[in-house]
VOBA-1610 file (N, C-alpha, C; in pm, whole numbers, padded with zeros to 5 digits, always signed):
BEGIN
Met+04903-05015+00615Met+04840-05076+00497Met+04785-05215+00533Ala+04659-05235+00505Ala+04595-05362+00537Ala+04646-05473+00446Val+04664-05591+00502Val+04711-05706+00425Val+04591-05792+00388Asp+04583-05827+00259Asp+04472-05909+00211Asp+04494-06054+00255Lys+04405-06105+00339Lys+04417-06241+00390Lys+04323-06339+00318Thr+04268-06295+00205Thr+04170-06379+00135Thr+04227-06515+00097Phe+04348-06515+00039Phe+04409-06640-00005Phe+04431-06734+00113Leu+04479-06679+00226Leu+04502-06761+00344Leu+04372-06821+00394Met+04267-06741+00400Met+04139-06791+00450Met+04083-06901+00360Arg+04097-06883+00228Arg+04049-06985+00135Arg+04129-07115+00149Ser+04258-07102+00169Ser+04342-07222+00183Ser+04306-07298+00310Ile+04270-07226+00415Ile+04228-07290+00539Ile+04097-07365+00518Gln+04004-07300+00453Gln+03872-07360+00429Gln+03881-07486+00344Lys+03984-07496+00259Lys+03998-07611+00169Lys+04080-07725+00229Arg+04141-07702+00343Arg+04223-07808+00404Arg+04137-07929+00441Glu+04195-08046+00427Glu+04125-08167+00469Glu+04129-08183+00620Glu+04238-08139+00681Glu+04251-08148+00826Glu+04355-08048+00874Met+04358-08028+01004Met+04460-07943+01065Met+04498-08004+01200Ile+04618-07971+01247Ile+04668-08022+01374Ile+04685-07905+01468Val+04615-07909+01580Val+04617-07799+01677Val+04705-07839+01795Ala+04791-07747+01838Ala+04874-07772+01956Ala+04787-07763+02081Tyr+04782-07873+02157Tyr+04708-07879+02283Tyr+04805-07894+02398Cys+04769-07843+02513Cys+04849-07862+02634Cys+04797-07984+02708Ala+04886-08075+02742Ala+04846-08198+02811Ala+04793-08172+02951Tyr+04825-08055+03010Tyr+04782-08026+03146Tyr+04641-07966+03151Thr+04592-07915+03040Thr+04461-07850+03041Thr+04359-07920+02952Asn+04406-08012+02865Asn+04319-08076+02766Asn+04251-07973+02676Met+04319-07862+02656Met+04267-07750+02577Met+04378-07700+02484Pro+04341-07619+02382Pro+04446-07562+02297Pro+04551-07488+02379Phe+04677-07505+02341Phe+04787-07436+02407Phe+04781-07289+02368Val+04779-07201+02467Val+04763-07058+02443Val+04893-06985+02472Ile+04928-06892+02385Ile+05048-06810+02401Ile+05007-06663+02392Cys+05064-06581+02480Cys+05047-06437+02470Cys+05167-06381+02395Asp+05143-06327+02276Asp+05252-06273+02194Asp+05320-06158+02269Pro+05452-06162+02289Pro+05520-06060+02369Pro+05520-05921+02307Glu+05495-05912+02178Glu+05496-05782+02111Glu+05355-05725+02094Thr+05262-05807+02047Thr+05127-05759+02021Thr+05031-05784+02137Phe+05070-05875+02227Phe+04987-05919+02339Phe+04860-05991+02293Asn+04860-06036+02167Asn+04749-06119+02120Asn+04756-06256+02186Asp+04640-06311+02215Asp+04631-06444+02273Asp+04612-06544+02159Gln+04714-06626+02136Gln+04722-06708+02015Gln+04705-06857+02044Ile+04657-06929+01943Ile+04676-07073+01936Ile+04753-07102+01808Trp+04817-07221+01804Trp+04903-07257+01691Trp+04850-07380+01621Ile+04850-07374+01488Ile+04792-07478+01404Ile+04895-07520+01299Phe+04906-07652+01274Phe+05012-07706+01190Phe+04957-07795+01079Glu+05036-07804+00972Glu+05000-07895+00862Glu+05048-08037+00889Thr+05163-08050+00957Thr+05222-08183+00978Thr+05263-08204+01123Glu+05274-08330+01162Glu+05318-08367+01296Glu+05462-08321+01321Glu+05545-08325+01214Glu+05685-08284+01229Glu+05695-08137+01268Gln+05609-08052+01209Gln+05610-07910+01243Gln+05570-07889+01389Leu+05471-07965+01435Leu+05430-07955+01575Leu+05543-07999+01667Lys+05610-08110+01636Lys+05718-08160+01721Lys+05831-08057+01732Glu+05862-07990+01622Glu+05967-07888+01624Glu+05925-07770+01712Phe+05799-07730+01700Phe+05744-07621+01781Phe+05747-07657+01929Ala+05722-07784+01961Ala+05708-07827+02100Ala+05842-07839+02173Lys+05953-07849+02101Lys+06082-07876+02164Lys+06117-07780+02278Pro+06114-07648+02257Pro+06152-07558+02367Pro+06057-07565+02486Tyr+05931-07599+02460Tyr+05834-07610+02570Tyr+05856-07740+02648Thr+05894-07845+02578Thr+05924-07971+02645Thr+06041-07953+02741Glu+06139-07873+02701Glu+06253-07845+02788Glu+06210-07773+02915Lys+06101-07696+02907Lys+06047-07626+03024Lys+05944-07710+03100Lys+05930-07836+03059Lys+05834-07929+03120Lys+05689-07889+03092Ile+05667-07822+02980Ile+05531-07797+02933Ile+05504-07897+02821Met+05420-07994+02848Met+05399-08104+02755Met+05285-08072+02658Leu+05316-08079+02529Leu+05219-08050+02425Leu+05186-08177+02346Lys+05071-08177+02286Lys+05029-08286+02199Lys+04951-08228+02083Gly+04938-08304+01975Gly+04864-08258+01858Gly+04726-08322+01851Ile+04626-08241+01830Ile+04490-08291+01810Ile+04449-08259+01666Lys+04411-08365+01592Lys+04371-08347+01452Lys+04223-08314+01442Tyr+04193-08216+01358Tyr+04054-08179+01329Tyr+04028-08198+01180Pro+03926-08276+01145Pro+03887-08284+01003Pro+03814-08157+00960Asn+03807-08134+00833Asn+03748-08011+00780Asn+03607-07987+00832Lys+03527-08092+00846Lys+03387-08075+00887Lys+03375-08017+01028Asn+03483-08025+01108Asn+03480-07973+01244Asn+03548-07838+01260Phe+03596-07782+01150Phe+03668-07653+01158Phe+03581-07544+01218Leu+03462-07526+01166Leu+03378-07414+01208Leu+03346-07423+01356Gly+03309-07541+01404Gly+03279-07557+01545Gly+03399-07527+01633Phe+03518-07572+01589Phe+03639-07547+01667Phe+03671-07398+01672Phe+03672-07332+01555Phe+03705-07190+01554Phe+03604-07108+01632Ser+03477-07144+01625Ser+03375-07071+01701Ser+03395-07090+01851Met+03438-07210+01892Met+03463-07236+02033Met+03572-07146+02089Leu+03667-07105+02006Leu+03779-07024+02054Leu+03735-06891+02112Phe+03620-06839+02067Phe+03570-06715+02126Phe+03540-06735+02275Thr+03497-06855+02313Thr+03461-06879+02453Thr+03582-06889+02544Ile+03702-06906+02488Ile+03822-06914+02571Ile+03911-06790+02556Gly+03859-06687+02490Gly+03930-06559+02486Gly+04041-06547+02384Val+04056-06645+02295Val+04161-06639+02193Val+04122-06538+02084Asn+04219-06462+02035Asn+04188-06366+01929Asn+04279-06377+01807Glu+04378-06468+01810Glu+04466-06480+01694Glu+04503-06626+01669Leu+04513-06662+01540Leu+04552-06795+01497Leu+04686-06785+01425Val+04776-06876+01457Val+04905-06882+01388Val+04909-07014+01312Phe+04916-07005+01179Phe+04919-07124+01094Phe+05062-07149+01049Val+05108-07271+01067Val+05245-07309+01030Val+05240-07410+00917Asn+05313-07380+00808Asn+05326-07474+00696Asn+05471-07477+00652Asp+05499-07544+00542Asp+05638-07558+00499Asp+05700-07427+00452Lys+05618-07323+00434Lys+05668-07192+00392Lys+05694-07098+00508Gly+05647-07136+00628Gly+05667-07049+00744Gly+05540-07033+00825Gln+05521-06913+00878Gln+05407-06883+00964Gln+05319-06775+00902Glu+05189-06788+00922Glu+05094-06684+00881Glu+04995-06664+00994Arg+04963-06538+01020Arg+04876-06505+01132Arg+04744-06448+01083Leu+04640-06477+01160Leu+04506-06435+01119Leu+04423-06407+01244Glu+04357-06293+01244Glu+04265-06263+01354Glu+04148-06360+01348Leu+04109-06412+01464Leu+03999-06508+01469Leu+03873-06449+01406Gly+03845-06323+01434Gly+03726-06258+01380Gly+03727-06239+01230Glu+03845-06249+01168Glu+03851-06241+01022Glu+03807-06371+00957Leu+03824-06480+01029Leu+03794-06613+00974Leu+03651-06657+01001Val+03603-06634+01123Val+03467-06670+01160Val+03403-06554+01234Lys+03273-06545+01224Lys+03200-06436+01287Lys+03172-06469+01433Arg+03198-06373+01520Arg+03170-06392+01662Arg+03019-06408+01684Pro+02977-06510+01755Pro+02834-06526+01782Pro+02779-06406+01860Asp+02663-06358+01820Asp+02600-06243+01885Asp+02469-06286+01948Phe+02467-06289+02080Phe+02347-06331+02152Phe+02277-06212+02218Ser+02320-06091+02184Ser+02270-05972+02253Ser+02121-05949+02231Lys+02066-05999+02121Lys+01924-05977+02093Lys+01833-06078+02163Leu+01893-06181+02222Leu+01814-06279+02297Leu+01780-06223+02434Pro+01668-06263+02492Pro+01640-06227+02631Pro+01755-06273+02720Lys+01783-06198+02824Lys+01900-06227+02907Lys+01900-06369+02960Glu+01781-06420+02996Glu+01774-06555+03053Glu+01802-06663+02949Gln+01799-06626+02819Gln+01826-06723+02713Gln+01969-06711+02659Gln+02042-06611+02702Gln+02179-06595+02655Gln+02269-06698+02722Pro+02352-06768+02645Pro+02438-06871+02704Pro+02540-06811+02799Val+02575-06887+02901Val+02679-06846+02995Val+02815-06863+02928Thr+02893-06756+02923Thr+03030-06764+02871Thr+03121-06684+02962Asn+03243-06730+02974Asn+03341-06664+03062Asn+03478-06663+02994Pro+03493-06592+02882Pro+03622-06598+02811Pro+03740-06549+02894Glu+03719-06446+02977Glu+03831-06397+03058Glu+03875-06503+03160Leu+03777-06568+03222Leu+03809-06674+03318Leu+03873-06793+03249Gln+03819-06833+03134Gln+03879-06946+03062Gln+04025-06915+03026Leu+04050-06795+02977Leu+04185-06761+02932Leu+04283-06757+03049Thr+04245-06689+03157Thr+04337-06684+03272Thr+04353-06823+03334Gly+04246-06905+03331Gly+04257-07041+03382Gly+04354-07125+03301Leu+04351-07108+03169Leu+04444-07182+03083Leu+04588-07141+03108Tyr+04614-07010+03114Tyr+04749-06964+03141Tyr+04797-07014+03278Phe+04708-07008+03377Phe+04745-07049+03512Phe+04782-07197+03516Met+04697-07284+03459Met+04723-07427+03467Met+04839-07470+03379Gln+04861-07403+03267Gln+04978-07434+03183Gln+05107-07416+03263Glu+05105-07321+03356Glu+05223-07294+03437Glu+05220-07375+03567Ala+05107-07374+03636Ala+05099-07437+03769Ala+05119-07587+03764Ala+05080-07652+03654Ala+05087-07798+03646Ala+05224-07849+03602Arg+05315-07760+03569Arg+05449-07806+03529Arg+05514-07885+03643Pro+05572-08003+03614Pro+05636-08083+03718Pro+05777-08033+03750Val+05782-07912+03805Val+05910-07852+03845Val+05890-07794+03985Pro+05999-07765+04057Pro+05985-07703+04190Pro+05905-07573+04182Asn+05831-07545+04287Asn+05743-07427+04288Asn+05818-07297+04264Glu+05942-07290+04309Glu+06017-07166+04290Glu+06051-07140+04143Glu+06039-07242+04060Glu+06065-07224+03916Glu+05938-07187+03839Lys+05826-07191+03906Lys+05699-07159+03839Lys+05667-07010+03852His+05581-06963+03766His+05536-06824+03770His+05386-06816+03793Ala+05330-06921+03853Ala+05185-06927+03871Ala+05134-06819+03965Ala+05215-06782+04065Ala+05171-06680+04161Ala+05140-06548+04093Glu+05211-06520+03984Glu+05190-06395+03911Glu+05053-06394+03842Leu+04998-06514+03816Leu+04870-06525+03747Leu+04754-06545+03845Glu+04786-06577+03970Glu+04682-06614+04065Glu+04585-06501+04095Glu+04632-06378+04109Glu+04545-06266+04143Glu+04442-06240+04033Glu+04487-06244+03908Glu+04394-06223+03797Glu+04294-06338+03789Leu+04341-06460+03812Leu+04251-06574+03810Leu+04146-06560+03921Ala+04189-06523+04041Ala+04096-06508+04152Ala+03990-06403+04121Ala+04031-06292+04062Ala+03936-06186+04027Ala+03834-06235+03926Asn+03879-06311+03827Asn+03787-06363+03726Asn+03697-06472+03779Leu+03747-06552+03872Leu+03661-06651+03938Leu+03546-06582+04010Phe+03577-06473+04076Phe+03477-06401+04155Phe+03374-06331+04066Lys+03416-06280+03951Lys+03326-06204+03863Lys+03236-06293+03778Ala+03269-06421+03766Ala+03204-06508+03668Ala+03064-06551+03709Arg+02985-06588+03607Arg+02863-06665+03624Arg+02893-06806+03579Tyr+02836-06904+03650Tyr+02871-07043+03626Tyr+02751-07126+03585Ile+02781-07243+03531Ile+02679-07344+03506Ile+02691-07451+03613Val+02587-07464+03694Val+02578-07570+03793Val+02495-07683+03731Pro+02549-07805+03721Pro+02474-07916+03661Pro+02379-07980+03761Leu+02261-08016+03713Leu+02160-08081+03796Leu+02106-08203+03725Glu+02070-08304+03801Glu+01997-08418+03747Glu+01858-08416+03809Leu+01757-08383+03728Leu+01621-08373+03779Leu+01566-08511+03811Leu+01492-08519+03921Leu+01432-08646+03962Leu+01309-08678+03877Glu+01276-08805+03871Glu+01157-08847+03797Glu+01032-08793+03867Gly+00929-08765+03786Gly+00804-08717+03845Gly+00725-08637+03745Pro+00597-08611+03775Pro+00508-08544+03680Pro+00529-08392+03670Glu+00602-08335+03766Glu+00617-08190+03766Glu+00699-08142+03646Ser+00681-08015+03612Ser+00763-07953+03508Ser+00904-07932+03561Asp+00996-07904+03469Asp+01135-07879+03510Asp+01141-07762+03607Met+01065-07656+03581Met+01066-07539+03668Met+01014-07574+03807Glu+00911-07656+03813Glu+00857-07697+03943Glu+00957-07782+04020Lys+01028-07869+03950Lys+01129-07951+04016Lys+01242-07865+04071Leu+01282-07763+03993Leu+01387-07673+04041Leu+01340-07598+04165Lys+01217-07547+04157Lys+01162-07470+04268Lys+01151-07554+04394Asn+01113-07680+04377Asn+01093-07769+04492Asn+01218-07851+04527Lys+01328-07818+04461Lys+01457-07884+04484Lys+01450-08036+04466Lys+01377-08075+04362Lys+01368-08218+04330Lys+01473-08251+04224Tyr+01597-08250+04270Tyr+01709-08278+04180Tyr+01827-08332+04261Arg+01920-08392+04188Arg+02046-08437+04247Arg+02158-08350+04191Leu+02258-08327+04273Leu+02378-08258+04229Leu+02487-08363+04207Pro+02541-08375+04087Pro+02645-08477+04063Pro+02770-08449+04144Ile+02842-08555+04176Ile+02966-08543+04253Ile+03079-08618+04185Leu+03199-08577+04217Leu+03321-08643+04171Leu+03406-08673+04293Lys+03500-08765+04278Lys+03595-08792+04386Lys+03736-08787+04331Asn+03825-08719+04405Asn+03964-08710+04360Asn+04043-08831+04410Lys+04173-08829+04387Lys+04258-08943+04422Lys+04255-08974+04572Asn+04230-08871+04652Asn+04228-08890+04797Asn+04090-08930+04849Gly+03994-08944+04758Gly+03859-08980+04799Gly+03775-08862+04841Asp+03827-08739+04825Asp+03751-08620+04861Asp+03639-08596+04760Met+03525-08550+04809Met+03410-08523+04724Met+03417-08381+04669Leu+03406-08368+04537Leu+03403-08239+04470Leu+03282-08235+04377Gln+03231-08115+04351Gln+03116-08099+04263Gln+03160-08035+04132Pro+03119-08092+04019Pro+03157-08033+03891Pro+03088-07898+03870Leu+03161-07808+03806Leu+03114-07672+03779Leu+03170-07632+03643Phe+03099-07545+03568Phe+03138-07520+03430Phe+03133-07371+03394Thr+03224-07335+03304Thr+03229-07196+03258Thr+03135-07167+03142Asp+03094-07272+03067Asp+03015-07250+02947Asp+02953-07382+02900Pro+02857-07375+02808Pro+02791-07498+02761Pro+02885-07598+02695Asn+02991-07551+02628Asn+03087-07643+02566Asn+03151-07735+02670Glu+03188-07678+02784Glu+03252-07757+02889Glu+03153-07854+02953Leu+03029-07811+02970Leu+02927-07902+03022Leu+02905-08018+02926Ala+02900-07989+02796Ala+02875-08094+02695Ala+02988-08197+02694Lys+03112-08154+02714Lys+03224-08249+02718Lys+03213-08344+02837Phe+03156-08295+02946Phe+03140-08375+03067Phe+03015-08463+03061Asp+02907-08406+03010Asp+02776-08473+03007Asp+02748-08527+02867Arg+02823-08629+02829Arg+02811-08681+02693Arg+02678-08751+02669Glu+02614-08799+02774Glu+02484-08865+02759Glu+02367-08768+02770Lys+02399-08641+02793Lys+02299-08534+02799Lys+02189-08562+02901Lys+02232-08601+03020Lys+02138-08629+03128Lys+02119-08510+03221Leu+02208-08411+03212Leu+02209-08303+03310Leu+02143-08176+03257Lys+02085-08101+03348Lys+02030-07970+03320Lys+02128-07864+03371Ala+02121-07747+03312Ala+02213-07640+03348Ala+02141-07529+03423Leu+02199-07490+03535Leu+02145-07379+03614Leu+02252-07271+03623Ala+02223-07153+03570Ala+02319-07042+03573Ala+02321-06980+03712Met+02442-06947+03760Met+02453-06899+03897Met+02576-06810+03912Pro+02562-06695+03981Pro+02681-06612+04009Pro+02766-06674+04119Phe+02888-06628+04129Phe+02981-06683+04229Phe+02922-06673+04369Ala+02857-06562+04400Ala+02806-06538+04536Ala+02707-06643+04582Asn+02643-06712+04488Asn+02541-06811+04524Asn+02593-06954+04529Leu+02719-06975+04496Leu+02770-07111+04489Leu+02764-07184+04623Thr+02781-07111+04732Thr+02777-07176+04864Thr+02640-07239+04890Lys+02536-07191+04822Lys+02401-07242+04844Lys+02382-07383+04786Val+02470-07423+04694Val+02456-07556+04634Val+02568-07651+04675Leu+02645-07611+04775Leu+02748-07701+04826Leu+02683-07813+04907Ile+02713-07936+04871Ile+02665-08053+04945Ile+02739-08061+05079Lys+02675-08121+05178Lys+02728-08123+05315Lys+02874-08167+05322Asp+02909-08279+05263Asp+03045-08332+05274Asp+03136-08291+05159Ser+03091-08199+05076Ser+03170-08154+04961Ser+03289-08071+05006Lys+03402-08095+04942Lys+03522-08016+04969Lys+03529-07892+04879Gly+03432-07878+04788Gly+03431-07763+04698Gly+03392-07805+04558Phe+03440-07731+04459Phe+03405-07754+04320Phe+03529-07789+04238Leu+03505-07857+04126Leu+03610-07878+04026Leu+03560-07811+03899Leu+03625-07703+03862Leu+03582-07623+03748Leu+03633-07683+03618Asn+03540-07711+03527Asn+03571-07770+03396Asn+03651-07899+03409Pro+03590-08006+03462Pro+03662-08132+03484Pro+03725-08190+03358Ala+03663-08171+03242Ala+03717-08224+03118Ala+03810-08126+03049Gly+03828-08008+03109Gly+03916-07906+03052Gly+04033-07880+03144Phe+04048-07755+03191Phe+04166-07725+03273Phe+04154-07773+03418His+04038-07823+03459His+04013-07888+03589His+04078-07815+03706Ile+04031-07692+03730Ile+04081-07613+03843Ile+03996-07641+03967Ala+04063-07679+04074Ala+03994-07704+04200Ala+03958-07572+04267Met+03834-07563+04317Met+03786-07446+04391Met+03743-07495+04529Pro+03836-07505+04625Pro+03802-07556+04758Pro+03694-07472+04826Lys+03623-07533+04917Lys+03517-07464+04990Lys+03569-07336+05054Glu+03692-07340+05104Glu+03750-07222+05168Glu+03766-07107+05070Leu+03799-07138+04946Leu+03812-07036+04842Leu+03675-06976+04810Val+03575-07063+04794Val+03441-07017+04759Val+03386-06926+04868Glu+03415-06958+04994Glu+03367-06876+05105Glu+03453-06751+05125Gly+03580-06759+05086Gly+03673-06650+05116Gly+03685-06541+05012Leu+03662-06574+04884Leu+03681-06472+04780Leu+03594-06349+04797Pro+03465-06362+04835Pro+03387-06240+04855Pro+03450-06147+04958Lys+03505-06202+05066Lys+03572-06118+05165Lys+03699-06056+05109Arg+03768-06134+05028Arg+03893-06085+04968Arg+03869-05966+04877Phe+03755-05966+04810Phe+03723-05857+04718Phe+03623-05757+04778Gly+03612-05759+04911Gly+03537-05656+04980Gly+03388-05668+04974Gln+03337-05790+04957Gln+03193-05811+04956Gln+03158-05924+05048Asp+03038-05916+05104Asp+02992-06023+05191Asp+02944-06139+05106Ala+02964-06261+05154Ala+02917-06381+05086Ala+02766-06386+05086
//
């Protein structure tokens, strides 16, 4: 028997704000796989006290959570973003308990299928989701033998290999069109440096992640499959940093060159 969620949806729409549980290691919503339904959930709270109570068992496991407040005007953008990270269920916590809602019941999934393929935005929900689960575990400050990251590594590697990425470019000044500049390689590739001074290149799973990094909107986006990433590696680059403002997964040059061989394809 179907449960009418109309009242719950209306109450959400009327809220002035909501508090979302975020993982401090990924700078993204904290994701849980429900052990019974296998739904990929995020958790939303009415009060800070509810979030703190929820966070206690995770803090004991060295998984650090924080609350991010969203005002009502940002609800739609936030819920729509969840499709890009593979989430399919929302758990709302209030003083009466918990209520669950399928993401698709609350907001409509964006449909880009009618756009020409070259105009369809790059999205990688499977990669985002496995990346979040991996970093939530791998970044815990505990001995490696207490982590379960190795169990997630194979799935993450497969999704890294299957993905299409956004490579950021800064086009050089000049009279040529953007297409001409791309064709003639009249662009710069941005770089980052880690704590050790190693050079890494930013790489993105989707436009949302690029926008968080490129707040001044100076960069252009070039869509590229994994197999072509070696073509844009700068000479002294140690590899890529995937989603620097999000789960910030390092993709060393050795990984970029080795995954095609690992999955039985030539680079």
